[in-house]
Structure formats: structure tokens, C-alpha cells
N, C-alpha and C positions, 0 to 999 in steps of 0.2 A: 356625197353620201358618207355617212359616218357609221362605222361598224364597231359595236362594243362587244368585247369577248369576256365572259365570266368563267373563271376556273374554280371549281369547288374541290377543296382538298379533303379527302376522306381519311378518317383515322380508324384503323382496324380495331375491332373489339376482340379481346381474348377472354374466352369463357372456359374455365376448368370445371369439368363435370366430375364431381367426386362420386366414385362408384359405391353402390350399396354395400358391396362385399367388404370394402375397406372400413366403412363405418362399423359394420358388424364385427369384423375381426380386430378392429382397433389398430390396423397396420397403416403405415404411411403410404401416400399415393404420389407417384411421380408422373409428370407430363411435360413434354417438350412443347414450346410455343414460339411463335415468331415475334421478335422484339421490334424489328424495323430494319433500317439501312444505316450503315456506318459510312460516313464520307471521310476518307483519310487525308491527313496532311503528311506527306512523306518526310522522312528523316526524324520525326518526333515520336516519342514513346508515351502513348496515352495511358491513363488509368480509367477503367470503365467502372461506373457506379450505378447504384439503384436506390430509390427510396419511394415511399408512398406519400401521396399528397393529402391523404385523409388519415384520421387517427385510428380508424378501424374499417373493416369491411362491413358495410351496413346495407340493410334491405329496406325496401319501401314499406314493409310490414312492421318495421320498428325494431327488429332484432339486429344483432351485430355479432361479428366474429373478430377476435383480436388479430392484429397484423402479424404477430409473431408465430402464428401457426403456419405461415408461408415462408419457405426458405428458397431463395433464388440462387441459381448458379449458371454462369454462361456455358453454353454448349459449343458454339462455333461462331466465328466471324469470317464471313466469306468462305474461303477454302481452308481456313485455319481451324483445326480441331483443338478445343481447349480441354479435352478430357484429361483429368489429372493435374491440370495447371490452374484452373479457375477456383476461386474460393467461394464457398457457400455463404450467403448473407441471409441472416434472419431479418425479415422485412420490418422496417420501422419508418418513422417520419424523418429519420436522419440518413444521409447518404452512407451506404456501405460499399466498400471496395470489392468489386467482383474479380477484377483481373488487372494486374499491372504488367504492361508489356515490356519485355526485354529486347525487343527488336521491332522493326517497322511493321505495322499492321496495315494490310491493304484494305481498300474499301470493299464492302459487300454486305450481304444480308446477315443479320444477327439472330441466332436462336438461343434460347435459354431453357433451363429445366426448373420447374417449380416442384418442390416437395411439400405436400401438405401433411403435417403431423396430426394424426387423428386421436392419439391415445388420451390426451388431456382435455379434449373438447367434447361438449355435448352438442351434437349437430341437430339443428332444427331446420326442416325443409324450407327452402327459399333460394332466392338469387341475392348474393351479397357482393356489393360493388365497391371498388376503390379505383384511384388513378395512380399508375406507376410512372415514375420519371427515370428513364435510363439516360445517363450523361457521361461525358468524358471530362477528365481533369488534366490540366496542363496548358501551357501556352501553345496556341495553334495545335491543339490536340485532336482536331477533327470534331465531327458532330454526329449525333444520332437523331434520326427522324423516324417516327414522330417524337416530339419532345414529351408528350403526355400520352400514355397508353391506357385506355379504359380496360380494367381487369376485373373479372367477375369469378366468383366461386358458386357453382350450382350444386346445391345439396338436394338429393332426390327425396321425395316423399314416399315413405314405405312403412308398413306394419308387417312384421315377420314373426309370427308365432310358429310353433311346430305344426305340421299338417295333422299329426295324430297326438292327442294328449293321453291316450291310454284309458284304462279302466279305473274309475274311482270306486272303492269298495267301502261300504258301511257294514261293519261286522257286529251283528247283534248276537253276542256270545255269552251274555250274562243277563239274568232276569232283573238285575238292578237297573238296567236301562229303561225298563218298562215302569219303574217306580221313581226314577229320578225326576226332579223338577225340570231339569234341562233335557231330558230324553237322551239322544245320542247324536253325535256329529263327527265328521271327519273332514280333513282338509286335502286339497289337491293343489300342488304348486305348478304353475304354467309359466315357463320362461318366454320372453319375447324381446325383440328389439324394434325400435321405432324412431322415426324422426318427426312424427306428427302427434298432436294431442288426439285422443281417441275416446270412444265410448264402447265398452265391451257389452255384449248381450248374449243371451243364452236361450235355447229352446230345445224341446224334445221332439222326437219324430212320432211319438204316440201319446195318447192321453192316459194309457194304462201301462203298468209294468207287465212285461211277459214273465211267466213263472215256470220254473222247472224244479223237480226234486226227485230223489230216489227214495224218499221217506213216505210213509203212508199218509193219506189225506182223505177227508170225507168229501170235500168239494174244492175245486180250483179257486184260489182267492182272486178277487178283482180289486186291485189296488191302484188308485189314481196317482199319477205323477205329482199332482198338487199337494200330496202329503209331505213332500220334501221342500224345504226352504233353502235358498241359496243366497249368499252374500259374499262380498270381498272383504277380507280382513286387512287392516292397516291402510285402508283407502278412505280419506276424509269425505269423499263425495259418494261413497257406496250406498246403495239401497238394497233392500231385501225383497226377493221375489219368491213366489210359490211356482214351482216348475210347471210349464205349460207348453203346448205346441205353438203358442204365439211367441215370437221373438221378443224378449223383454230386456230392457237396459238394466245393467247392474250398477250404474251410477246415475246421478242426476245429469241435467243437460250440460253441466260444466265439464264433465268427463274427467279424463286423467291426463295430466301434463306430460310432456316428453321427459322421460326419466333421466337422471344423471348418467352420463356416459352411454346414453341411449339403450341401456339394458335394464330389464325389469323382470322380477319374478312375482307374478300375481298369485295370491293364495285364495282359492275359492273354497268356502266353507259350506258343506252340505249338512243340514240338520233335520232331524225328525223329532217332534215332541213326543212325550210319553203317551199322550192321548192318541196321537196318530199311529204310534207303534202298536198300541192295543187295537186300534180300529182296522189297520191295514196290513200289519206285518206280524201276525201271531203264528201263522202256519210256517213251520220250518221249511226252508228251501231257499232258492236264489231268485230274487226279483231283479229284472234288468230292463234298461231302456237306453237307446242311443241318444247322444247329446250332440248339438251343433253349437260351437262357440263362434261368435262373429265379433270382429274388431273393426269399428267404423271411424274414420277420420271425422273430426268436428267439421261441420259444413263451412265454418268461417276460416278454417286454417288453409294455408298453402299446401298443395296446389288446388286450384278450383276443381269442382266436380266431385264425384264420389270416389272414395278410396277405401276398400275393404279387404279383409283377410278372414279366412275361416279355418277352424280346426274341428275335427270330429273326435268323439270319445264315447265312453259308456259309463253309466252309473249302475251299480248293482248293490242291492241290500241282501246280505247273506245272513239268514236266520238259522242259528244252530238248533239241534234237537235238545231242548232244555226241559227240565222237569223238577218240580218241587212239591212235596206233600208235607203239610205241617198240622199237627194236632195242637190246637190252641189251649185245650184243657188236658193235662196229662193224667189226671185221676178223676174217675167217675164213680159215684156212690149211689147205690139203690138201697134204701133202708126199709126194713119190715119192722115197724114199731107198734102197730095196732092190729086188732083183729080184722078190721076192714082191709088192711093191706093184704092179708092172706085171702080174704074173700074176693077182693076186686083186682088184685095185682097192683104193681107200682110201675111208674115210668119217670124218666128224667130227661127233660128237654135241654139241649145245649146249642143255643144260637151260635153260628159261626164256629162250630166245633172244629171243622176241618177247613184248611185253605189249600186250594189246588192251583198249580200253575203247570201248564204243559203245552209245548208248541207243536205237538202232533196229536191226533185223536187218541183218546185214552179210555181204558177200563179201570175201574176202581174195585179192589177186592178187600175183603176183611176175613181174618181167621184168628183163632187163639193159638198161642204157642205151646200151651199145655193141654192135657186131656180133660181137666176139670177145674172148677173153682175150688180152691183148697184153703183150709184153715188148720194148720198143723197136720195131724193125721186124718182129719175129716175132709170130706169133699162133697161137692154138689155138681151134677152133670152140667156141661156147657150148654146143652140145648134148651135150658130154661130161658135163655136170654135172646131177645130180639133186638136187632139193630136196624134202624130205618129212618125215614125222613120225618121231620116235624111236619105239622099240618100245612105250613106255608111253603114247604120245600118240594120242588118238582124234579123229576129226572133221577130219582133215587129209589132203588128197590128196598124192600124189607127182607132181611135174612135171619135165619136161625143160626146162632153161633156154633161153630164146630172147629176142628183142627184142619178141615179142608177149606181152602179159600173160597168164599162165596162172593158173588158179583153184586156189588152195590150199584155200579154205573157201567153201562155198556156203550162203547164207541162214541163217546162225547166229543164235541168239537174242541179244537185247541182253545185254551183260555189262560188268562192271567189273573191270579188272585181271586179265584172263585171261592166264595164262602158257602159251606154246606151246613145247614141246620139239621142236626141229628138228634133222634130220640132213641134212648136206651129203655127197654121195657121188659118186665117179666109179667106175662099175662096171667089172669086168674086160672087158666087151664093148666099152668105149670107150677102153681104154688104148692101143690101137694107134695112135690119133690123136695120141698123145704121142711116138711113136717118131720118130727123126730130127729132133727139135726141139732147138734149142740149149738148154743149161741156162740156167736163169734163173727169175725170179718173174713169172708171168703173172697179170695182174689184170683184173678187170672190176667195174664198179659194178652192184650188184643193188638193185632198188627194190621194196619192198613197199607196197601201197596198198589202200584200200578200194574203189576204182573202177578199171576197166580203161581207161587213157587211150587 
């Protein structure tokens, strides 16, 4: 009977798991690992060396890490501690001397320390492999087993934004935003670190903005979140979305690559067009909605499976109490040139005479600053003049001019650039007050205002 005996020699695998914290802080990482066994030849003084058998640490996904990010230093040989006496070797394909003995070194297990320098490397998640050879130099200098040591660096996959990105405020504090071709926008910078390519996305928790104000209002506004557009600036793959409760990607399917040194500041730009401002954000107050940012690893990237991170924040649109009242025609003339003018009265229609912008409900008043129409020492009573709407103008009262402010409009809704078509008239019933008056131009200053002084 013949007995065959097979012995399989196993070679230990060394895997250095680089912590996320070291990638984020860009600080070096140290780890002690087992090299193998040293078999001594007594009376000889060996030199211990290390080199890599490949030109880089490479992954099956095609990425690589340069050898020189790894720095090797012997820690111990058997019971001999080498702290302070071993030299650190920057890993390369050439042998580097770790330790030259000044005395006999006994056989025993060898441990070494590897220092991974993180500061200059952009780390992409994956397993990066090389083979290390630890050896001795010298005649009968002893040997180290195994002769080849599989050595890997494991880079974790992570996306690490802040948990809270705070409040993004769009300040509507000037009427020019309602008139600008570009409306208004604001930017929010969000820092993050990552070792994986990713797609950012965004959603709101409600379909409408909540609203609050201490200012007067006629009715609560109902403003849709879709009035706001969002995009990432400086990102070639960025897309533009209208805010929604549906989670929407802010890039195309290519996503965003791992940034240099693993750190990135994304700038999210929130914009509202002038037409949407006028439609949804005229009433002064604060419009707010919670946001959820999601950062999702590309499905094809290492590691397999889903990897996500989320950040919460808020978007608010703050509309100030703004007001503007413009008289487009500064001078108005009513001429009495014929007998019929005195019989029938006269009137003057001024289309778009007044332009009103107000972000709270408003009243419109009119009064004269003097007690009469005057021409030198001569005068005509104010109450001959009526001010009111043209035939196609709604929501405007007709008043008789006096020094007391009269109300043309009462509690109208907020508006931007409302044009009022105004009629100035002296009716036939008042023309008798013009008789026996010397010919001339009689003038008075008329003041329109939002408040009754």
C-alpha cells in the first residue's frame, strides 16, 4: 500500500483598512501587521529589506494607488523590539533597507508598521492589491517566510455631507427683482467628503410653502414649491429642477466624480423668475419649506449595493414690505376754450397715469396741497375738480378734490406695477364757478399717497 501526503502551504493576506476619519482629516494612518517568520543563522549580522513586486497598488475595477503612499518600518523580530532603531522605507519596486543588525538576531515572528500618507492622495473606494517581498541581505543571513506577502489597502466607500445644511434665504427686498429678466436667485454652499462617485438629489416635504407674517394681508397666499428652480453651479453634469415632493436628481446619470483630495463644496443655486415672483410671492412675509438632500452612490461603483447619505435644511423666501407710487404724467391740463366747454364741462383721460407697486394690501388717497387753484392773486375752488377712473378702469372711486385726503382705492390686494387709467374732469355743474374769473392758467399741486396724512 502506498500513501501519498500533500501539504498545502498557505500565505497570509495582509489587508490594511484605511479609516474614513483619516481620509476626511487627511491624516496619516498607522497599522501594525505580521510579516512572517525569520529563520536566523547565528553569528551573522543580517540586513532586512522590503520591496513591492508590482508597480502600484491596483484594483480589479481598474484604479490604482501609487506605492509611495505606503511607508514600512519594522516593529519587532521575535522578542527584539526595534522601536527607534528601524528605518522607515517608502515602498517601491526597489529593495529598501529596514534594519541593519549590529548583533545576532534570533529567529522569531516579524511584525512591521505601515504608515499610509493620506494628504496627497485622492482615495477612491475599493480594494487595492500588491505583493510585498521581505528579505535579508548577507551571506548566510537567514531567511524570511513567506517570501511573498499579499498586501492590500481597503478604502471604504462613504459620502459624508453635514447632517444639517441650515436655512437658505432668498431676500426679496427690492422691487427690481420683480422687473428683472432674471428674477432673483441665491446660492447655498454645501461641503462634503466622499470616496465614491455620486448623484445628488433634492425634494421638499410639502407641495406648498408655509407662510407667516406680522404685516397686514387680505388672504393667505398659496405658493407652490415648483415656483423655485434649483441647479448646481460649476458642475458639468448638472440639471435644473423645479422643486417638488418627488426626489429629483440634480445631475444626469453620469453623476459627480470623486473630487480631488476627496473634499468638495457644492453650490446649489435657487432661483425664482420675475413672472413667478409676481404670481407667487407678492404678499410681504416669510415663505418656508423643509428640504431633504440625498447623495446616492452610482450603482456601478464600489462597493456593491446602495450607499446613501442625507442632509436636511430649509428654504425660505422673505418678501419685504415694499411700496412704490409713480405718476407717469407730471402735468395735467384742462382747457376751457369754447362756449360748449362751459356748457358741457371738460375732461382729460390719462391711460396708465399712475403705476402702483405694493407688497401689502393698500389704500390710495388723493388731496391738494393748497386751498385753491390759483393764478397770481386769483383763485378757483378745489371742489370743481373730479378725479376718478376712465371708463375701462375698475376698482377706483371718483372723488371731489379737497385738502382732505380722499380715498380712490380701498384695501386692494398686493400688486406689482399696476397701471391706473385716470380721468380728470370738471362737470357742467361746476363750470359756473369759473365765470367772471380772469383768463389765465390756474394751478394746484395734487398729491397721491398710500396713507391719509
